[in-house]
C-alpha positions in Angstrom: -191.0 -23.5 171.7 -191.8 -27.0 170.5 -192.1 -29.7 173.1 -190.1 -32.1 171.0 -187.2 -29.6 170.8 -187.2 -29.3 174.6 -187.1 -33.1 175.0 -184.2 -33.3 172.5 -182.4 -30.7 174.5 -182.8 -32.6 177.7 -181.5 -35.8 176.1 -178.4 -34.0 174.6 -177.7 -32.2 177.9 -178.0 -35.5 179.9 -175.5 -37.3 177.6 -173.1 -34.4 177.5 -173.2 -34.2 181.3 -172.5 -37.9 181.6 -169.5 -37.6 179.3 -168.2 -34.9 181.6 -168.9 -36.8 184.8 -170.2 -40.4 184.5 -170.6 -40.8 188.2 -174.4 -40.5 188.1 -174.6 -43.5 185.8 -174.5 -45.8 188.9 -177.6 -44.2 190.3 -179.7 -43.8 187.2 -179.0 -47.1 185.4 -181.5 -48.8 187.6 -184.4 -46.7 186.4 -183.3 -45.0 183.1 -183.3 -47.2 180.1 -182.0 -46.6 176.5 -185.6 -47.0 175.3 -186.6 -43.9 177.3 -184.6 -41.8 174.7 -186.8 -40.7 171.8 -183.8 -40.3 169.5 -182.2 -43.7 168.4 -178.7 -42.1 168.2 -179.1 -40.9 171.8 -180.1 -44.5 172.8 -177.0 -46.0 171.3 -174.8 -43.4 172.9 -176.4 -43.9 176.3 -176.0 -47.6 176.0 -172.3 -47.1 175.2 -171.8 -44.8 178.2 -173.3 -47.4 180.5 -171.2 -50.2 179.1 -168.0 -48.3 179.3 -168.6 -46.9 182.7 -169.3 -50.3 184.1 -166.2 -51.6 182.4 -164.1 -48.8 183.9 -163.3 -47.3 180.5 -163.3 -43.5 179.7 -166.5 -41.9 178.4 -165.2 -38.5 177.3 -166.5 -37.3 173.9 -163.6 -38.5 171.8 -163.7 -42.0 173.4 -167.5 -42.2 172.9 -167.2 -41.1 169.3 -164.7 -43.9 168.6 -166.9 -46.4 170.5 -170.0 -45.4 168.5 -168.2 -45.8 165.2 -167.3 -49.3 166.4 -170.9 -50.0 167.4 -172.8 -48.5 164.5 -170.3 -47.9 161.7 -169.0 -44.5 160.4 -172.2 -43.4 158.7 -174.7 -44.1 161.6 -172.2 -43.0 164.2 -172.5 -39.5 162.7 -169.5 -37.9 164.4 -170.6 -34.3 163.6 -173.5 -34.8 166.1 -171.0 -34.7 168.9 -170.5 -31.0 168.3 -174.2 -30.4 169.1 -173.8 -32.4 172.3 -170.8 -30.3 173.4 -172.6 -27.0 172.9 -175.9 -28.2 174.4 -174.8 -28.5 178.0 -175.1 -25.6 180.5 -171.9 -24.7 182.4 -173.1 -26.4 185.5 -175.2 -29.3 184.3 -177.7 -31.0 186.6 -177.4 -34.4 185.2 -179.8 -36.3 187.4 -182.5 -33.7 186.8 -182.0 -34.1 183.1 -182.3 -37.9 183.5 -185.6 -37.5 185.2 -186.8 -35.3 182.3 -185.8 -38.0 179.8 -187.5 -40.7 182.0 -190.7 -38.6 182.2 -190.9 -38.4 178.5 -190.0 -42.1 178.0 -192.6 -43.3 180.5 -195.3 -41.2 178.9 -194.6 -42.9 175.5 -194.5 -46.3 177.2 -197.9 -45.8 178.9 -199.5 -44.6 175.6 -198.2 -47.8 174.0 -199.9 -49.9 176.7 -203.2 -48.3 175.6 -202.5 -49.6 172.1 -202.0 -53.1 173.4 -205.4 -53.0 175.1 -207.1 -51.8 172.0 -205.6 -54.7 170.0 -206.5 -57.2 172.7 -210.1 -56.0 172.6 -210.2 -56.5 168.8 -208.8 -60.0 169.2 -211.2 -61.0 171.9 -214.1 -59.7 169.7 -212.8 -61.9 166.8 -212.2 -65.0 169.0 -215.3 -64.5 171.1 -213.2 -65.4 174.2 -211.9 -63.5 177.2 -208.3 -64.8 177.1 -206.7 -62.3 174.8 -208.2 -59.4 176.8 -207.6 -60.7 180.3 -204.1 -61.8 179.5 -203.2 -58.4 178.0 -204.8 -56.6 181.0 -202.5 -58.6 183.3 -199.5 -57.8 181.1 -200.4 -54.1 181.0 -200.8 -54.0 184.8 -197.2 -55.3 185.0 -196.1 -52.5 182.6 -198.0 -49.9 184.7 -196.4 -51.1 187.9 -193.0 -51.1 186.3 -193.4 -47.5 185.2 -194.6 -46.5 188.7 -191.5 -48.3 190.3 -189.1 -46.6 187.9 -190.5 -43.2 188.6 -190.5 -43.8 192.3 -186.9 -44.9 192.2 -185.9 -41.8 190.1 -187.7 -39.3 192.3 -187.2 -40.9 195.7 -190.9 -41.4 196.3 -192.0 -44.3 198.5 -192.9 -47.4 196.6 -195.9 -49.6 197.3 -194.9 -52.9 199.0 -197.1 -54.9 196.6 -195.7 -53.2 193.5 -193.4 -56.1 192.5 -192.9 -56.7 188.8 -192.4 -60.5 188.0 -188.9 -61.1 186.6 -190.3 -63.1 183.7 -192.3 -60.1 182.5 -189.8 -57.2 183.1 -188.3 -57.6 179.6 -191.6 -57.3 177.9 -191.5 -53.5 178.2 -187.9 -52.8 177.3 -188.7 -52.3 173.7 -191.6 -51.2 171.5 -192.0 -54.3 169.5 -195.2 -55.4 171.2 -196.7 -52.0 170.7 -195.7 -51.8 167.1 -197.2 -55.3 166.5 -200.4 -54.2 168.2 -200.6 -51.1 166.0 -200.2 -53.2 162.9 -202.9 -55.6 164.1 -205.3 -52.7 164.6 -204.6 -51.3 161.1 -205.4 -54.7 159.6 -208.9 -54.8 161.2 -211.9 -52.6 160.6 -212.9 -50.0 163.2 -216.0 -50.1 165.3 -219.5 -50.0 163.8 -221.5 -47.7 166.0 -224.8 -48.5 164.3 -224.2 -52.3 164.8 -223.3 -51.6 168.4 -226.7 -49.8 168.9 -228.5 -52.7 167.3 -226.8 -55.2 169.5 -227.8 -53.2 172.6 -231.5 -53.1 171.4 -231.3 -56.9 170.9 -229.9 -57.4 174.4 -232.4 -55.2 176.2 -235.2 -57.0 174.4 -233.8 -60.4 175.4 -233.5 -59.2 179.0 -237.1 -58.1 179.2 -238.2 -61.4 177.7 -235.8 -63.4 180.0 -235.6 -61.3 183.2 -233.8 -64.1 185.1 -230.6 -63.0 183.2 -230.8 -59.3 184.1 -228.7 -59.5 187.3 -225.9 -61.3 185.5 -225.7 -58.8 182.7 -225.9 -55.9 185.2 -222.9 -57.2 187.0 -220.6 -56.3 184.1 -222.6 -53.8 182.0 -223.1 -50.5 183.8 -226.1 -48.3 182.8 -223.8 -45.5 181.8 -222.1 -47.7 179.2 -225.2 -47.6 176.9 -224.5 -44.9 174.4 -228.1 -44.3 173.2 -229.9 -42.2 175.9 -233.4 -43.8 175.2 -232.2 -47.4 175.4 -230.0 -46.5 178.3 -233.1 -45.5 180.2 -235.0 -48.6 179.2 -232.0 -50.8 180.3 -231.7 -48.8 183.6 -235.4 -49.2 184.3 -235.2 -53.0 183.7 -232.4 -53.2 186.2 -234.3 -51.0 188.7 -237.4 -53.2 188.5 -235.3 -56.3 189.0 -233.7 -54.9 192.1 -237.1 -53.9 193.5 -238.4 -57.4 192.9 -241.1 -56.0 190.5 -242.4 -58.0 187.5 -240.5 -57.6 184.2 -242.5 -57.5 181.0 -243.1 -55.1 178.2 -245.9 -53.3 179.9 -244.2 -52.9 183.2 -240.9 -51.6 181.7 -242.7 -49.2 179.3 -244.8 -47.8 182.1 -241.9 -47.3 184.5 -239.7 -45.8 181.8 -242.4 -43.4 180.8 -242.4 -42.1 184.4 -238.6 -41.7 184.4 -238.6 -39.9 181.1 -240.9 -37.1 182.0 -238.2 -34.6 181.3 -236.2 -36.6 178.8 -234.6 -38.3 177.1 -236.7 -39.4 174.2 -237.6 -43.0 174.5 -237.8 -45.5 171.7 -241.2 -45.9 170.2 -243.5 -48.5 171.8 -243.5 -50.3 168.5 -239.7 -50.5 168.5 -239.6 -51.7 172.1 -242.2 -54.3 171.3 -240.3 -55.6 168.4 -237.2 -55.9 170.5 -239.0 -57.8 173.2 -240.7 -60.0 170.6 -237.3 -60.8 169.0 -236.0 -61.4 172.5 -238.3 -64.3 173.1 -236.4 -66.2 170.4 -232.9 -65.0 171.3 -230.4 -66.6 173.6 -229.5 -63.9 176.2 -226.0 -65.3 176.8 -225.1 -65.2 173.2 -226.5 -61.7 172.8 -224.8 -60.5 175.9 -221.4 -61.7 174.7 -221.8 -59.7 171.5 -222.5 -56.6 173.5 -219.6 -57.4 175.8 -217.2 -57.5 172.8 -218.6 -54.2 171.6 -218.2 -52.7 175.0 -214.6 -54.0 175.4 -213.6 -52.3 172.1 -215.4 -49.1 173.1 -213.7 -49.1 176.6 -210.3 -49.8 175.1 -210.6 -47.1 172.4 -211.9 -44.5 174.8 -209.5 -45.4 177.6 -206.5 -45.4 175.3 -207.5 -42.0 173.9 -207.8 -40.6 177.3 -204.5 -42.0 178.3 -202.9 -40.5 175.2 -204.4 -37.1 175.9 -203.3 -37.1 179.5 -199.8 -38.2 178.7 -199.5 -35.3 176.3 -200.3 -32.9 179.1 -197.1 -32.2 181.1 -199.2 -31.2 184.1 -200.6 -34.7 184.5 -198.3 -36.7 186.9 -196.9 -40.1 186.0 -198.7 -41.5 189.1 -202.1 -40.2 187.8 -201.4 -41.9 184.4 -200.6 -45.2 186.1 -203.9 -45.0 188.1 -205.8 -44.2 184.9 -204.3 -47.3 183.3 -205.2 -49.5 186.2 -208.8 -48.2 186.1 -209.0 -49.1 182.5 -207.7 -52.6 182.9 -210.1 -53.3 185.8 -213.1 -52.1 183.7 -212.0 -54.3 180.8 -211.7 -57.3 183.1 -215.2 -56.8 184.3 -216.5 -56.7 180.8 -214.4 -59.7 179.7 -216.0 -61.7 182.5 -219.1 -62.0 180.2 -217.0 -63.9 177.7 -216.1 -67.6 177.9 -212.5 -68.6 178.5 -212.6 -71.2 175.7 -214.6 -71.3 172.5 -218.1 -72.2 173.7 -219.4 -74.8 171.4 -222.8 -74.9 173.2 -223.5 -71.3 172.4 -222.4 -71.9 168.9 -224.7 -74.9 168.5 -227.9 -73.3 169.9 -227.5 -70.3 167.7 -227.3 -72.4 164.5 -230.4 -73.2 162.4 -232.1 -76.5 163.1 -230.8 -78.2 160.0 -227.2 -77.2 160.6 -227.5 -78.1 164.2 -228.7 -81.6 163.3 -225.7 -81.9 160.9 -223.3 -80.9 163.7 -224.8 -83.4 166.2 -224.7 -86.2 163.6 -220.9 -85.9 163.1 
């Protein structure tokens, strides 16, 4: 039994039930949208049922077949499909239950699409080196998550949160898949993550932090220790944070000594030569600039990982819609914390100090 076949059966049964008795339309039209139907023909038919029911016109199969021809034309209306609808419905259809099934599937697709939006926003923030694309999209995604939670609560009769109010200006943003489709095309047009480059950026940042310990607390506020993928450098970074919190001195010797004690049973630490080279390079680095590079890497990693987890969870019928919404909010909150390391506008100061001396003089002379 294919899941897609079951979902199609639910859509057909719902539409056939509505053509028999359109009374439930008044209850479900507030939370079930045409976009929740996976089949575009079903979407058009559901839209027609709503319109005719509101207008007080008949919605029996013959009337809907004629209406669909008027809306789509004879070819797209595909009259023979009405035969499948007539035979799909049980003798005693539970129309509202079928509507909730369609909504469940539609919301899962919608929530997965929100993950795509976050991935695209992380790529754009990495390209722009600013936080605006990511934070703005996080706000928009939170609206989409709250809208999904509100619709599901309205459909199931569950109590709604009092603060779960979707702004009117943003409600239309999730009534079609255009934004998600555009985000998917944007992702396809940009290269994927470079794991080796991300590791190199972490090494540069840890070296800069040891060389400039006054910046450790600021970086630690948005970059958790667990976010460092390389186990050895994760321990070095965690040791640097620990020494800072204890008020201990931060230098190559102190960090190496403390890390050696922590790594008695693993993981393997980077060589002393590699750590020394990182700290030496850190003396000539600008920690803020290096931290922003790592922040963009982390934003992309978080968005990719979170979107994948959201997709996997949405594909599991045992995961509740409310749990998916909570997962989405957890992801947007994590991305906001990471985006806090990036400037709101293009930071010309960071760009100037990172330039070679000659280019910097040319810039100032303009």
